[in-house]
N, C-alpha and C positions, 0 to 999 in steps of 0.2 A: 543471469536471467536470459532466456531465449525468447524474448517477447517480440511480437509483431506489432508495429505501430499502426493503429487505426486512424487516429486523428491526434497526433502527438509530436513533440519535439524530443529527440533522443540524443543527449550529449551537450547541447548548447545551453548553458545555465542549468544543467541537470536534466532530469527526465520528468516530463509533465505531459498530461493528456490522457487519452484513452488507448489502452494496450490490450492485447490478447495473448495468452500463453496456454500451452496444452494442459499443464497440471492445475492451474487455478482459474482458467477461463478469462472472461473479459473483466477489466478493472480500470479504475482511474488511478493515476500515479502522480505523485509530487515528491521527488527525492533527488539528492545529489549523487550519492554513491550507492550502488546496489548492496554493498556490505553493511550499510547503515539503515536498513529498512525493516518495517514490520507491516503486516496486512491487517486491516480492520474490515470485518465482514458485518454488515448491518443486517437487521432483522428482515428487511425486504430483499436481501440477497445481493445488494450492491457491495462491491469490493473496492477498497482503497488501499493502495500501497503508499505508505508515507515514510519519510526519512527524517532523521535528526541525528545529533551527535551521540546520543546514548539511547538507542532504540529499545533496549530491554527495560530501562527505567520508565520510558514513556509508555510502553505496552503495559507494564505493571500498574502504572498510575491510571491508565484508561480502564483496565480490568477492575480496579478497585473503586472507580468513581462513576462508571456507567451503569445503566440499568442492565439486568441480566439477559436482555434480549439481543445483545450484540456479542460477537466473538472476536477476540484479538489473538492472532497466532504469531 
C-alpha cells in the first residue's frame, strides 16, 4: 500500500488511523499486515481497511450478514 498518513500511526503496533491512497481515496485503517486486509465501504461512502488472520473468511462473513447497502472488496 502506498498510503499517505493523515492522522495515523504506521508500523508501531500495526497501522491505524486515517490514511489516503490514490486508488481508493481516504479511509480509516486498523490492521497489522497489509497482506491480511480487506476494505469495507459503507453506504455513506466511508471506507475502512481492516485486518485479521483470515481476511477472505471475514469478508465473506460480512458479505453474508450485512444489509445489501454496504460493499466488501
